[in-house]
N, C-alpha and C positions, 0 to 999 in steps of 0.2 A: 159230390161236386166235381168239377173238372180236375181238381187236385187230388182227390182221393179221401178216404175216411180220416177225420180228425185234422184235416188241413183246411185253412181258411184262405179264400182268395182275396188278394189285395190288388184290385183291378188297375189302379193308376200305374202301378209298378209292374203289372203283369206277372205277379209272383204268387206263390202259395206259402202260407206261414203255419207252423205248428209249434205250440208251447208245450214243453216238457216240464210240467209243474208238480209232478208227484214227488213224494219224498224219496222214492226209489230211483228217481231220475237224476239225482245229484251226481255229477261227474266232474272231473278236471276239464280244463278248457280243451285240451288235446283230445281227450276221450269223447267229449261232447261233439266236437267237430267231426270225429270219426263216425259217430252215429248219424249225424246229418248227411255225410257223404254216402253212407250205406243206403240212405234213402233218396239218392240222386240229387242231393242238395248241398248246403253248407250252413254254417252258423249265420244268422240273419245279418244282412247288411242294410243299415238304416241311412238313406241318402238325403232325405228331406224331412222337414218338420211334420208334414202331413203323414208320412210313414211312421215317424216316431210317435205321433198321437194314436195312429191306428194300433201299433204294437202295445202301447200303454193301455189302450182300451181292452185289450185281450188279457192283460195281467194285473190290472189295478186292484182287483179283489183279493189278490194273493199276498200283498204286502211283503214281497220277497225280492231276491236278486236273481238275475238271469244272465248267463253268458251270451254275449253278442259277438259278432265276427271281427271285432277290432282288436289289433294286438300291436305291440311295439316292434318297429322295423329297425333294421341295422343302421339306417341313416338318422337315427335319433329322433324319429317321429312315429306316431301311431298311424297305421294304415289298415284299410280293409283287406281281408284275405284275398289272395290272387290279384291284388291291384296295388301298384306301388305309387300311384299318384295321390296327391294330398287330398283328403276329404273336404268337400265344399260345405258340409254341415257336421257340426259336433254339438253335443249336448251335455258337456262335462258339468259336474257339480262345481261350484265356485272354488272349492279347495283342491280340485282334481286337474290333471292326473297326478297320482301319487307315485309310489315306488314300484307298484305292480306293473307287470308287462302285458297283462291281458285285461280287456274291458268287459264290464258287466253293466246291465241296466238295473237301477234300483227303482222299485215300483212303490209309490205312495198313493193314498186315496185321491189326492188333489193334483198330483204331478208325477213326473218321472225325471230322473237324471242319470248320468253315467259316472262310473268311478273305475280306477284301475285297481287290479287285484293281482295277488300271487296266482300264477296259472295253475299251480298244483292244488289249490283249494277246490273242494267239490261243491258245486252248486247247481241249480236248475239252469236250463238253457232253452234257446229258441232257434228253430231251424227254418230255413227258407229254400224253396226251389223254384225253378222256372215253371210257370203254368203250362199245361198241355193244350196248345192250339186254341187259344182264346179267340173267338171270332170278333173281328172288328170290321168296320166298313172297308178298310184297305186290304182285308184278307186275313188269313190265319197267321198268328204270330210265329208259329213254328216253321213257316216257310222262309223266314229271315235267318240268315247265317252270318257269322262274323266274317268280315272281309279277309280274303286270302292274304292281304297285305298287312294284317296286324302282326306286331311282334309276338314271338312265342317264347314260352319258358324252355322248351326243348322239342326235339323231333317227335311229331305225332301228338302233342298235347293240344287239346281243343279249347281249353278255358282261356281264350285270347281276347274276348271282348265282354263288355257289360251287356247282359241279356236284355236289359230293359231298353237301353238306348243304342247299343251297337258300338259304344265307344271302346276303342282298343285299350286294353290295360297297359301294355308295355310299349305304347307308341307304335310307330309304323316301321315296316321294313324299308331299306334304302330305296329311294325313288318315289316315295308316296307321303302324303300328308293328309290333314283333315281329321275331324272327329272320329270318323270310321275308317280312315286311311284309304279312301276311294279316290283321292285326288292325286293325279300325276303331278310330279314337280314341274314348275314352270321351266321354260327353256334354259334359263340362265342359272338354275340351282339344281342340286342333286343331293343324294344321301338320305339318312334317316331324318324324317320330318322336313326334308328340303332345306336343311340349315346350312349346307355348303354352297358356295358360289363357284361357278364355272371359272376357269382361269381367264384373265383378260388376254392371254396370249393365244386363245383359241382362234382359228381362222373362221372367216365367215362374217356376214354383216351383223348377225345377232350373237356371235360367239357362243353358240350352243354346245352342250355336252351331254353325255349319257346321264339320264336322271338317276341312274343307279350308282355308278362308280366315278363319274366325272370325266370319263374319256372324251377328248374333244371330237365332235362329230365330223368336222371337215379338216382335221389336221391342225397344224400350228402356223401362227404368223411368222414372218421372216425373223430369223435369229433365235428361235426356240425349238425344242424337241422334247420327246417323251410323251407318254399316253395322255398326261394332263397338261402338256406344253409348259411345264414349270421349270425346265431346265435350259440354261443358255447353251449355245452351240459350243462344242469342244474346240480346242485350239485347231486353227488352220481350216475350220469349216464355217459356212455361213449360208444364209438364204432360207426359204420355206423348208421347215423340217430339217434344216442343216444339211441339205444334200449337195450344196456347192462347196468346192474346195478353193481356199485362198490361193492367189497367184504365187507360184514358186519364186517369183521375183519380188515378193514383199520382203523388206529388210527385217532383221531380228530373228530370235529363236523361233523355230516352228513356223516361220512365215505367217505369223498371226495377222488377222485382218478383222475389221468390224463385223460382228455377227449378223447385222441387219443388212447393210448394203455392200459388204465385201471390200470396202476401201481399206488400204493397207495402213495399219496403225503407226508404223515407224518409217513410212516412206519406202522408197524403192531401192533395190540393189543397183550398183553402177550398170548403165547401159539401157535402163528402162525408165519409163515415165507414165504419167496418167494416175487417176485416183486408185485404180486397181493394179497399177504397175504391169499392165498387159500390153503396153505400147513401146516398141523399140525406138530408141533415140532417133530423131530426125537425121537425115543425111548430113554428113560433115560435122556432127556433134557426138560426144561420147561422155562417159564417166557418170559420177553421182549427179542425179537430177539433170543429166544431159547438159551440164553447164560448161563443158569444155569443147573446144573446136579442134577439128583434125589439123595436123601440121600442114602448112602450104608447101612443104618440101616433100610431101607424099607423092609418089609417082602417079601418072595418070591425069586425064583432063579434069576430073573432079576432085582430085586430092582425097580420095576416100580412105577411111580408116575403120577399124573395129569399134563397134558401139560400146563395148565394155572398157577396154584398156587403151584405145586410141592407136593401136598398132596399124601402120600403113598396110593396106591390103595388097598394093601392087609394088611394094618396095619403095626405094627412095630416088629422088632426083639426083643427077650426077653431082658429086661433091659433098653428099651427105650420107650418114649412116645411122644405125640404131633402130629399135622397134618402131619409134615415132619419127625417125629421120630428123633428129634434132641435133645430131653431132656433125659439125663441119670438118671436112677433110682439108688439111694444111699441105698443099703440094710443094711449097717451098721447103718446108721442113722435111718432107719425105725425100726430095731431091738432095738436100743437104746431107741427109743420112747415107744416101747411096754414094755420094762423093767422098765422104769420110772413109767409107768401107774400101772404096777403090784406092784412095791414096794410101791407106794402110797396107793394102795388098801389094801396091807398086813398091813401096818402101821395103816390104818383106822380101820381095823378089830381088831388089837391088842388093840387099844384105846377103841373100843366098848366092848371087852371082859373084860378089866380092870374095866370099868364102871359097867358092869353087876355084876362082882365079888364083887365090893365094895358095891353094893346095897344089895346083898345077906348077906354079913358080918354084915351089919347094922340092920338086922332084926332077928328075932328068927329062928333058923335053922329049926325047925319043920314046920314052916309056909311058908318058902321059898324054901323047898326042890324041889318041882316041878318046880318052876321058874328057879332055878339054873340049873337043868337038861336040861330044854328046851333051855336056853341061851347057855350052853356049846355045846349042839348038833348043834345049829345054827352056832356058831363059827367054829366048826370042819368041817361042811359042806361047808362053804364059803372058808375055807383054802384049802380043797381038790379041790374044783372047780378051784380056782386060780392057784394051782399047775399044774392041768391038762392043763389049758390054756397056761401057761408058757411053758410046755413041747411041746405042739402042735405048738406054734409060733416058738420056737427055731428050731424044726424039719423042719418046712416049710422053714425057712431062710436058713438052711443048704442045703436043696434040690435046692433052687433057685441059690445059690452061685455055687454049683456044675454044674448045667446046664449052667450057663453063661460061666464058665471056659471051659467046654467041647465045647461049640459052638464057642468060640473065639479061 
């Protein structure tokens, strides 16, 4: 046959089956499987009622039990070897499975069923292998290979799909789906079996991403960053892929702003306005939210002041002082202070003159003549200087008052 001596072809499944039914063929489940593998096969895998009936037809005259390729898996279920998916067909006896971890087929004259058994028990067994190039209308079976996108047990292992149908045992590698893993994930999905959704923050009309790892094809929408666009912009950044920096005039720590449109979360620092705080206060206004007006006593035709603190740019109008020119100068008070100083000075000079005159009278006139002359000259000089200063101060005060009146 196409399978070799002592092998029987099961055409629907495109496999070859061999029954080891001699007394000398009794082996443990693991040893039996090793024999099958040495013959380029494995313990038989029975996937349909038709195949179960075919196998029973080969062994029903033996009235015995045979190892098959079903065993207990670590997820608390029985699975076929090299296949972790749940079997679609099982033929357990009504009382099975029991405590054993390996499965056997019990053959009776009128039927067959399966039972679990201790894997170390020695019994007969049935092997199965893929048929050599069975000719079909669509071509030779051996020309068909497992998809390169089938999941693998490890590097270099080839037992990745069901030889009969091409179904991948371990599912698909990331980016592919379908029975044989030949279908590329739709644009909005990715990962193993296409079970993951692309981020809603991916840019583009269809928000597409890599079918393998979910990296957004066209970058991120405004306000997000990262390969999968699942991270909000860091503090002080905003815009597509978070490439824009918030205005340095946004109020609050780190000058934070809305990650989507750049509007300042806590308003603006003094001197600036607008949603993004990138507009200087209009002329003649300053401060927080530009809510204050420059002082009318700022010098200049427009009374201009600094947009941040309102300091007058060209100084103050006459009669005012201070950064914002809000302090009024009191000329009467200043003049009064000068007069007090002058009066005090004159009194001091008068006292000094009296003292000098007294000293002169207490001594002989011929001995103190020069001293008296010098003292009197000094007193007269001081009085003259004081009078001149008083005249100058009074004149200056009058001029200032006149100018203020004219300006106002």
